[in-house]
C-alpha positions as CSV (number, residue, x, y, z in Angstrom):
1,M,-12.1,9.5,42.7
2,K,-11.2,6.1,40.3
3,D,-9.6,7.8,38.3
4,R,-7.4,9.5,41.0
5,P,-7.4,6.8,43.3
6,L,-4.3,8.4,45.7
7,T,-6.4,11.9,46.0
8,R,-5.2,13.9,49.0
9,K,-2.3,11.3,49.7
10,N,0.9,12.2,51.1
11,I,3.5,9.7,50.1
12,V,6.9,9.7,50.5
13,V,9.5,8.5,48.3
14,T,13.1,7.6,48.7
15,R,14.4,6.7,45.4
16,P,18.4,8.8,44.6
17,A,17.2,12.5,43.5
18,H,17.2,11.6,39.4
19,Q,15.4,8.1,39.7
20,A,12.8,10.0,41.4
21,R,10.9,12.1,38.9
22,E,9.2,8.8,37.0
23,L,7.6,7.4,40.0
24,S,6.7,11.2,42.0
25,R,5.2,12.2,38.5
26,R,2.8,8.9,38.4
27,I,1.4,9.9,42.6
28,E,0.2,12.7,41.4
29,A,-1.4,11.9,37.7
30,A,-2.8,9.8,40.3
31,G,-4.4,12.5,42.8
32,G,-1.3,11.9,45.1
33,T,1.4,14.3,46.7
34,A,4.5,13.0,46.9
35,I,6.7,13.9,48.9
36,L,10.8,13.1,48.1
37,F,12.9,12.7,50.2
38,P,16.7,10.6,49.0
39,V,18.1,8.0,51.1
40,L,20.8,7.4,48.4
41,E,23.4,9.0,47.4
42,I,24.9,7.5,43.7
43,R,28.5,8.8,43.2
44,D,31.6,8.3,41.6
45,V,34.1,5.5,41.8
46,E,37.1,7.6,43.9
47,D,39.6,4.9,42.4
48,P,37.8,4.5,38.8
49,G,41.3,2.8,37.5
50,P,40.3,-0.7,38.0
51,L,36.9,-0.6,35.8
52,A,38.6,1.1,33.2
53,A,41.8,-1.6,33.1
54,L,39.0,-4.0,33.4
55,I,36.6,-2.1,29.8
56,N,40.2,-1.7,28.0
57,R,39.6,-5.9,28.5
58,L,36.2,-6.5,27.7
59,D,36.7,-8.7,24.5
60,E,38.0,-11.1,27.2
61,F,34.8,-11.4,28.6
62,D,31.8,-13.8,26.9
63,L,29.1,-12.2,29.0
64,A,29.0,-8.7,31.1
65,I,26.0,-8.4,34.1
66,F,24.5,-5.2,34.5
67,V,22.8,-5.5,38.2
68,S,20.3,-2.4,38.5
69,P,20.2,0.4,36.4
70,N,22.7,2.8,38.7
71,A,25.7,0.3,37.3
72,V,24.3,0.7,33.6
73,E,24.0,4.5,33.7
74,K,27.9,4.8,35.1
75,A,29.6,1.7,33.6
76,M,27.9,2.7,30.1
77,G,29.4,6.3,31.2
78,F,32.5,5.0,31.2
79,I,32.6,2.0,28.4
80,G,31.5,4.5,26.3
81,A,34.2,7.1,26.9
82,R,36.7,4.7,26.0
83,R,35.5,2.1,23.5
84,A,32.5,0.4,22.0
85,L,31.2,-2.8,23.2
86,P,32.4,-6.1,21.9
87,P,29.9,-7.6,19.2
88,K,30.0,-11.0,20.7
89,L,29.6,-9.4,24.6
90,A,25.8,-10.9,25.5
91,I,24.6,-8.5,28.0
92,A,22.0,-9.1,30.9
93,A,20.2,-6.9,32.8
94,I,18.4,-7.4,36.5
95,G,15.4,-5.9,36.0
96,A,12.8,-3.7,33.6
97,G,14.7,-0.9,35.0
98,G,18.4,-1.9,33.7
99,V,16.8,-2.6,30.6
100,K,15.4,0.5,30.0
101,Q,19.0,1.9,30.3
102,L,20.7,-0.2,28.5
103,A,18.5,1.1,25.1
104,R,19.1,4.8,26.3
105,F,22.8,3.5,25.4
106,G,21.7,1.3,22.2
107,V,21.6,-1.9,24.1
108,R,18.7,-4.1,23.4
109,D,19.2,-7.9,22.9
110,V,19.5,-7.9,27.0
111,I,19.3,-11.6,28.6
112,T,16.5,-10.9,32.2
113,P,14.6,-12.5,34.5
114,A,10.6,-11.7,32.9
115,Q,9.5,-11.5,36.7
116,R,11.2,-11.4,40.1
117,Y,13.9,-8.8,39.5
118,D,16.9,-9.6,41.7
119,S,20.0,-12.0,41.8
120,E,17.8,-15.5,42.7
121,A,16.1,-14.3,39.6
122,M,18.3,-14.0,37.2
123,L,20.4,-17.3,38.0
124,E,17.1,-19.1,37.1
125,L,17.7,-18.2,33.6
126,P,18.8,-21.0,30.9
127,A,21.7,-18.8,30.3
128,L,23.5,-18.9,33.7
129,K,23.1,-22.1,34.0
130,E,25.4,-22.9,31.3
131,V,28.2,-20.9,32.1
132,A,31.7,-23.2,32.8
133,G,33.9,-22.1,31.5
134,K,33.1,-18.5,30.8
135,R,34.2,-15.3,31.7
136,V,31.9,-13.1,33.3
137,A,32.1,-9.9,34.4
138,I,29.3,-8.2,37.1
139,F,29.3,-4.4,37.1
140,R,27.7,-3.1,40.3
141,G,28.0,-0.4,43.2
142,D,31.2,-0.7,46.5
143,G,29.9,-3.8,48.6
144,G,27.0,-5.7,46.9
145,R,25.7,-9.1,46.9
146,D,27.9,-11.9,46.1
147,L,25.3,-14.2,45.7
148,L,25.1,-13.7,42.3
149,G,29.5,-14.4,41.2
150,D,29.3,-16.9,43.7
151,T,26.6,-18.8,42.3
152,L,28.2,-18.2,39.0
153,A,31.6,-19.3,40.2
154,A,30.2,-22.5,41.6
155,R,29.0,-23.3,38.1
156,G,33.0,-23.5,36.1
157,A,32.5,-19.7,35.5
158,H,35.4,-16.9,35.6
159,V,33.8,-13.8,36.9
160,E,35.3,-10.1,37.9
161,Y,33.5,-7.6,39.2
162,A,33.3,-4.1,38.3
163,E,32.3,-1.7,41.0
164,C,31.2,1.5,39.0
165,Y,29.0,3.7,41.8
166,C,29.7,4.1,45.4
167,R,26.3,4.2,47.2
168,G,25.8,7.0,50.4
169,R,24.0,8.0,52.4
170,P,22.6,11.6,51.6
171,G,22.1,14.6,54.5
172,T,18.7,15.5,53.6
173,D,17.1,17.8,56.4
174,P,14.5,15.3,58.3
175,A,12.5,18.2,59.4
176,P,9.8,18.2,56.4
177,L,9.3,14.8,58.1
178,L,9.6,15.2,61.3
179,R,7.0,17.6,60.9
180,A,4.2,15.3,58.4
181,W,4.1,13.4,61.3
182,A,3.4,15.7,63.9
183,R,0.2,16.9,61.8
184,N,-0.4,13.1,61.1
185,A,0.4,14.4,57.3
186,L,2.0,11.0,55.9
187,D,0.2,8.8,54.9
188,A,2.1,5.9,52.5
189,V,5.9,5.6,52.4
190,T,8.0,3.8,49.4
191,V,11.9,1.7,50.1
192,T,13.4,0.2,46.8
193,S,16.3,-1.0,48.7
194,S,17.3,-2.7,52.2
195,E,20.3,-0.1,52.6
196,G,17.4,3.0,51.6
197,L,15.8,1.6,54.8
198,R,18.5,1.3,57.0
199,N,19.3,5.1,55.9
200,L,16.0,6.1,56.1
201,F,16.0,5.2,59.9
202,G,19.1,6.8,60.7
203,M,18.4,10.0,58.7
204,V,14.8,10.3,60.7
205,G,16.2,9.1,63.9
206,A,14.6,8.4,67.4
207,C,12.2,11.6,66.5
208,G,11.4,10.1,63.2
209,A,12.1,5.5,64.4
210,G,8.4,5.5,65.8
211,P,5.6,7.4,63.7
212,L,8.2,5.7,61.0
213,R,7.4,2.0,62.1
214,R,3.3,3.0,62.6
215,T,3.0,4.5,58.9
216,P,2.8,2.0,55.5
217,L,6.1,0.7,54.0
218,F,6.0,-0.8,50.9
219,V,8.1,-1.9,49.3
220,P,9.0,-4.1,45.8
221,H,10.8,-7.3,47.1
222,P,10.5,-9.7,50.4
223,R,14.0,-9.3,51.3
224,I,12.9,-5.5,51.9
225,A,10.1,-6.3,54.1
226,E,11.6,-8.2,55.8
227,A,14.5,-6.0,57.1
228,A,11.9,-3.7,57.2
229,R,10.1,-6.1,59.8
230,A,13.5,-6.2,61.5
231,L,13.1,-2.6,62.3
232,G,9.7,-2.5,63.7
233,S,7.5,-1.6,60.7
234,V,3.6,-2.3,61.5
235,T,2.3,-2.5,57.7
236,V,4.6,-3.8,55.5
237,V,3.3,-4.0,52.2
238,V,5.2,-6.3,49.5
239,T,4.1,-4.9,45.8
240,G,5.5,-5.4,42.1
241,P,9.1,-4.7,41.0
242,G,9.3,-0.8,39.8
243,D,7.5,1.9,39.6
244,D,4.9,-0.2,37.9
245,G,4.5,-2.3,40.7
246,L,4.3,0.4,43.2
247,L,2.2,2.0,42.1
248,A,0.0,-0.5,41.4
249,G,0.7,-1.6,45.5
250,L,0.1,2.2,46.6
251,T,-3.6,1.9,44.1
252,A,-4.9,-1.1,45.5
253,Y,-4.5,-0.8,49.3
254,F,-5.8,2.5,49.2
255,T,-8.8,1.8,47.1
256,K,-9.8,-1.0,49.8
257,R,-8.8,1.0,52.4
258,D,-11.6,3.5,51.5
259,L,-13.9,1.8,50.5
């Protein structure tokens, strides 16, 4: 049990389908059962024209910021199909997942926060404090937070957004979750974004909202925890960032509870 602290624990993984594999594998390796229930679907932008136009002008920019692994995957796919990255363009990413994804495209000298993975932590970095007169491209999904761009603009940067993907709510069938809750057979739910959390509540509907609120919820950021508590979740555990943080949080919680 010490080496497999999640033995007999059924844990819902709500990451988008293409990003759930690693966390699911690690839950299984720790003895648990990962139940895949994607609550976000990552789609191509309907009109790629504005993105292509910005990519064609990348030589005009001093800094490109990728807000998520999805932004890296989608944007670098577009960039690689059209051109090389300008050699003088500084690259930044919010979080280890984005850094890892950039490495897959051969980009290794990346500005990134050391611990917290959010816009606030990014804005504390020295490289983003002295930006007056610089041109910054922010690669993100549709309708993302404006804090990063607004703050950089207030510091004197010229900011342009490059929306490179859309987020949608998938049509995942909630029946397996509802049946598992009816058997009292779900031990934890992991959620990695506030939008995904809202989608989850919408997808399980009125029948699932009560059991969901009573199931321990593991989230990697206090902002998601606030949203969860506002929706009535009883037990919300804020973990460290990424898959490492979620797995450590799950392990610590169930190890302590099972003592």
